N, C-alpha and C positions, 0 to 999 in steps of 0.2 A: 573548621569549615562553620560556616552557617546552615543554620536550619531555614534560612527563605533560601537560600541557594539551592542545595537539595527542594524544596518545596517547587522550588521552579524549573529545574530538569523535571522531575516526574508529571507538573503539568504540561512540559512539551512534549516528556514522552506520552503521556495520555493523547494527546492533542496529536499528535502526530498518528499512531495510532487508532484514534476515528479516519484521519484524511487518509489513512489509507485505507480503507475498512471504505469507505463515500467514493471513493478514486477507480477501489476494481468494480462494487457494484454498476459504477455512472457505464463505465467499460462493458462490462455487463450485458448492462439497459442497449450502450449504444449499437450494439454487434448480438444480436436475438437470434440470428443465420448460427450461431458456431451458443453449446452447452459448453462449457470451462469443464464445469465440474467433472460432465460424462466423458469429456477428453479425454483426461485428466486421467479417467478410473480405466479409461483402455490403454490407459499407457504412452499414449504422441507429447514427446517429446522437445517435439513442437507450439505448445500446447501451454507445456511446461516453461522453453523459453520466453512466449510471449508475455506471458507473466508476470516472468520474473525479471523481465527486465522494465517492464511498465510499474513495479513495486521501488526496483531502481532510481526510474526518474521521479519520480512520484516523490520518492524518497529524496535523493538528494535537492527538487526544487519545494516539499518545505520543509526539509533541514536547511537550504539558504528567506528560507522567507519567513522562521522564527530567528533563525539571526544572526 
């Protein structure tokens, strides 16, 4: 396996993680009435499912865009 292929995959992974973080922060700022970390600490399963759905959907979008 070529080193350039591994480097490109690592770069894509880093870009994906950064974009996931930015998208989470954007959703967090767009919904100021919901404090996601506090709700997760209280054990709110609906918020956990919502955040998981955001991560999965953003991951699919990023995967299609980078691939």
